[in-house]
Structures are given as structure tokens and as C-alpha cells.
C-alpha positions as CSV (number, residue, x, y, z in Angstrom):
1,X,114.3,59.6,139.3
2,X,115.1,60.3,142.8
3,X,118.3,61.3,143.6
4,X,120.1,60.6,147.0
5,X,123.5,61.6,148.5
6,X,126.4,59.7,148.5
7,X,129.7,61.4,149.6
8,X,132.0,58.9,147.7
9,X,130.7,57.8,144.4
10,X,132.9,55.5,142.8
11,X,133.6,54.2,139.5
12,X,131.0,52.6,137.1
13,X,131.0,48.7,138.4
14,X,131.6,49.4,141.9
15,X,128.9,49.4,144.7
16,X,127.9,52.3,147.0
17,X,126.2,51.9,150.3
18,X,124.3,54.7,151.1
19,X,124.2,56.5,154.7
20,X,121.8,55.0,157.4
21,X,119.2,58.3,157.1
22,X,119.7,58.1,152.9
23,X,119.2,54.3,153.0
24,X,116.3,54.5,155.4
25,X,114.5,56.9,153.4
26,X,114.8,54.6,149.9
27,X,114.5,51.3,151.5
28,X,111.9,52.2,154.1
29,X,110.0,55.3,153.0
30,X,109.6,54.9,149.8
31,X,110.6,50.8,149.3
32,X,113.1,50.8,146.8
33,X,113.2,47.3,145.4
34,X,116.3,45.5,143.6
35,X,116.7,46.3,139.6
36,X,115.1,50.0,140.5
37,X,117.2,53.0,139.8
38,X,118.1,55.9,141.5
39,X,120.8,58.9,141.1
40,X,123.4,59.6,143.2
41,X,125.2,62.7,144.0
42,X,127.7,64.1,146.1
43,X,127.3,67.7,146.1
44,X,130.6,68.4,144.8
45,X,129.6,68.3,141.1
46,X,129.4,64.4,140.6
47,X,126.4,62.8,139.5
48,X,125.7,58.8,138.8
49,X,123.1,56.5,137.8
50,X,122.9,53.4,140.0
51,X,121.1,50.0,140.2
52,X,119.2,49.1,143.8
53,X,120.8,45.5,144.6
54,X,121.0,42.8,147.2
55,X,122.0,43.6,150.6
56,X,120.4,47.3,150.0
57,X,123.4,48.5,148.0
58,X,123.3,50.6,144.9
59,X,125.4,49.2,142.0
60,X,126.9,52.6,139.9
61,X,126.2,52.4,136.0
62,X,127.2,55.5,134.7
63,X,129.4,58.2,136.9
64,X,129.2,62.1,135.7
65,X,131.3,64.6,136.6
66,X,129.8,68.3,135.9
67,X,132.0,70.9,135.3
68,X,131.6,73.9,137.6
69,X,128.8,76.4,136.7
70,X,130.0,79.8,134.8
71,X,129.4,82.6,136.1
72,X,129.0,81.8,139.9
73,X,126.3,83.5,142.2
74,X,127.5,84.6,145.6
75,X,124.9,85.8,148.0
76,X,125.2,87.6,150.6
77,X,122.0,88.2,152.9
78,X,121.0,89.3,155.7
79,X,119.1,86.3,158.0
80,X,115.6,85.7,158.7
81,X,114.5,83.8,161.7
82,X,114.8,80.1,161.7
83,X,111.8,78.8,160.0
84,X,112.6,81.2,157.1
85,X,116.0,81.1,157.3
86,X,115.9,77.0,156.2
87,X,113.2,78.1,153.4
88,X,115.7,80.4,152.5
89,X,118.7,78.3,152.3
90,X,116.8,75.7,150.4
91,X,115.4,78.0,147.7
92,X,118.3,79.8,147.1
93,X,120.4,76.1,146.3
94,X,117.7,75.2,144.0
95,X,118.2,78.6,142.5
96,X,121.6,78.0,142.1
97,X,123.4,80.0,144.6
98,X,127.4,78.9,144.4
99,X,127.6,80.1,148.2
100,X,125.9,81.9,151.0
101,X,127.3,84.0,153.3
102,X,124.8,85.6,156.0
103,X,125.2,89.0,157.1
104,X,124.8,91.2,159.9
105,X,123.3,94.5,159.4
106,X,122.1,97.3,161.2
107,X,118.7,96.6,161.1
108,X,119.0,92.6,161.5
109,X,116.5,90.7,163.7
110,X,118.2,87.3,163.7
111,X,121.7,86.8,163.9
112,X,122.1,83.2,164.2
113,X,125.4,81.8,165.3
114,X,127.8,79.0,163.7
115,X,126.4,75.8,165.7
116,X,123.9,75.3,163.0
117,X,126.4,75.3,160.1
118,X,125.8,71.4,160.1
119,X,122.3,71.5,160.1
120,X,122.8,74.0,157.3
121,X,124.9,72.2,154.8
122,X,122.4,69.4,155.7
123,X,119.2,71.5,154.0
124,X,122.0,72.4,151.0
125,X,122.2,68.6,150.1
126,X,118.5,68.4,150.5
127,X,117.9,71.3,148.1
128,X,120.7,70.1,145.7
129,X,118.6,66.3,145.6
130,X,115.3,68.4,144.8
131,X,116.6,70.4,142.2
132,X,119.8,68.1,140.8
133,X,122.0,71.1,141.4
134,X,125.2,69.1,141.9
135,X,126.9,71.8,143.6
136,X,126.1,72.4,147.4
137,X,127.1,75.6,148.3
138,X,129.1,76.5,151.3
139,X,127.3,78.6,153.9
140,X,128.8,80.9,156.0
141,X,128.1,81.9,159.1
142,X,126.8,85.7,159.6
143,X,129.6,88.7,159.3
144,X,129.1,92.3,159.7
145,X,128.3,94.0,156.1
146,X,131.9,95.8,156.5
147,X,134.3,92.7,157.0
148,X,131.9,91.2,153.9
149,X,132.9,94.1,151.7
150,X,136.7,94.5,152.8
151,X,136.9,90.8,151.8
152,X,135.4,91.3,148.2
153,X,137.7,95.0,147.9
154,X,140.0,94.5,145.1
155,X,138.9,91.6,143.5
156,X,138.3,92.3,139.6
157,X,136.7,89.1,139.6
158,X,133.5,90.1,141.1
159,X,130.3,92.6,139.7
160,X,129.0,93.5,143.2
161,X,124.9,94.2,143.4
162,X,122.8,95.1,146.3
163,X,119.0,94.9,146.0
164,X,117.5,98.4,145.7
165,X,114.0,99.2,145.5
166,X,113.9,102.8,144.0
167,X,112.3,102.8,140.7
168,X,115.2,105.0,139.1
169,X,117.6,102.4,139.6
170,X,118.2,100.3,136.2
171,X,119.6,97.0,136.2
172,X,122.8,97.0,135.0
173,X,124.6,93.7,134.7
174,X,128.2,93.5,133.7
175,X,129.7,90.5,132.4
176,X,131.6,88.9,135.1
177,X,132.6,85.4,136.3
178,X,131.4,85.9,139.5
179,X,128.6,88.3,140.9
180,X,128.3,89.2,144.8
181,X,124.5,89.8,145.1
182,X,123.6,91.8,148.4
183,X,120.1,91.3,150.1
184,X,119.3,93.6,153.2
185,X,117.2,92.8,156.2
186,X,113.2,93.4,156.5
187,X,113.0,97.6,156.2
188,X,116.2,97.1,153.6
189,X,119.8,98.5,153.9
190,X,119.9,101.9,155.8
191,X,121.5,104.5,154.1
192,X,124.4,104.9,155.5
193,X,124.8,101.1,154.8
194,X,123.9,102.0,151.3
195,X,126.7,104.8,151.2
196,X,129.3,102.2,152.2
197,X,128.0,99.6,149.6
198,X,128.5,101.8,146.8
199,X,131.6,103.3,148.1
200,X,133.0,99.5,147.8
201,X,131.6,99.6,144.1
202,X,128.9,97.6,145.0
203,X,125.9,98.9,142.4
204,X,122.5,99.1,143.0
205,X,120.1,96.6,141.0
206,X,116.4,97.4,140.8
207,X,114.5,94.0,139.8
208,X,111.3,94.1,141.2
209,X,108.7,96.9,141.1
210,X,107.2,95.5,144.5
211,X,109.1,95.4,147.8
212,X,110.2,92.1,148.5
213,X,110.3,89.8,151.8
214,X,113.7,89.1,152.9
215,X,113.5,85.4,152.1
216,X,111.6,86.3,148.6
217,X,114.4,88.9,147.3
218,X,117.1,86.1,148.1
219,X,115.5,83.7,146.2
220,X,114.3,86.1,143.4
221,X,117.6,88.0,143.1
222,X,119.9,84.8,142.6
223,X,116.9,82.7,140.3
224,X,117.1,86.1,138.0
225,X,120.9,86.8,137.9
226,X,121.3,83.2,137.1
227,X,118.9,83.5,134.1
228,X,120.3,86.9,133.1
229,X,124.2,85.9,132.9
230,X,124.4,82.0,132.8
231,X,123.4,79.5,130.3
232,X,120.1,80.9,129.6
233,X,121.2,84.1,128.5
234,X,123.4,82.6,125.7
């Protein structure tokens, strides 16, 4: 079943009209017909099964409210260039990131500004529709690594990890309600940045024997953390 975004999903028996973009996709590109069923999501934990009816509208037959995931994975990641960033955002949504927080690091080669936030959230919704992730992450514009660490300082709910390639760093994953995963830019974090993170309680996490590209490290790290600490670990 294909999924479409609807910001307001009513109770069963009520009608939904899609936005022009979603409607054009369903009725123009996919040639949706009366009597066919589609899925709906709002990006805030609500799912619905709906039937196409006359007038290019959808009749809700079943509404489901999903609980928030536990634990939550918060990605803190240096930004690659635009094309790679768009792919990183979509794939990390599909991998189950709860939030995506962009970082400005010493070796950063791209520092996007907040003007792209609306486009980023659209990309997040597309990732949700593709993967049936019913929770679209909040995506935040870049802040300096030091500022991100200061914001997390003293929050005992967080287990903080950063991607590290040294083979002597073993994956230590304590049980927490929230995980902050720090991924550096191409070339990695500098020695000073690693020292700063470790002084703030961020533990090195070696999760691949290979040196991964930034966007690959981000999605692999999120997916592996979800696997090791989430429902699949039970």
C-alpha cells in the first residue's frame, strides 16, 4: 500500500482532501481510482487506511496512533554538500532517526543555512512515506560542536557516542532512553574535537573496520544503534 502525507487525519468515517502536491501524485502520476485503498501518515505518529472516493477525496476507514519509539536516536552530524545532504536526511529518516541536528566542525566543508529547513522537512516526510516511519524527525540547522555539547551537558537521559575508526575502541552501548550519535565531517573529527567530546562524556564508538563516507557513517550508525538498542534487541 502506498502512503501519502496528510497533516490532519480525522477519525474513521471522515473525509480527507490531500494537498495539491500529494493529490497530483496520487491521481495524476499513479492514476488512483475510486475504490482503491491508500495509507496516510501525518509525521507525528498517526497512520490511517483510507479509500478513494468521488471528488478526489479519501474516506478514512481505520486510524492508528503509534506510540513514540523507545529509545530515541538523535543524530548530530556534520553536513556534506547539498546533494549528499539530501540523501543523508532521507536515509536517516528511513533508518529511524528521531532528530537530525547538523554540526559545524573544524573540518566541515559545507555549512548550510536555515533557509533550507522547509525543504529538509519535505525530504523527511518523503522518507517517512517510503519507509512507513510514522515519526518525522525535527531537522535543525548547523550549530558549532561546542554548542551542541553544551546543550546536552547534564542531561542524564542521554547516552552520547561518536563515530571512531580506531580498532581498539570497542562498542560499549549502555541502556538509555535517548542516544546522541555524533558523526564528523570527511576527514573525521580533529584530535581537539575528540578530546572535547570525551571531556563532555561522549564515548568513542567503533562500529566499522572501514573508513566510511560521512553520509554512509550517519545512516549506518543510526540503523545499527536502532538494531542494538531498540525493538530488535529484545
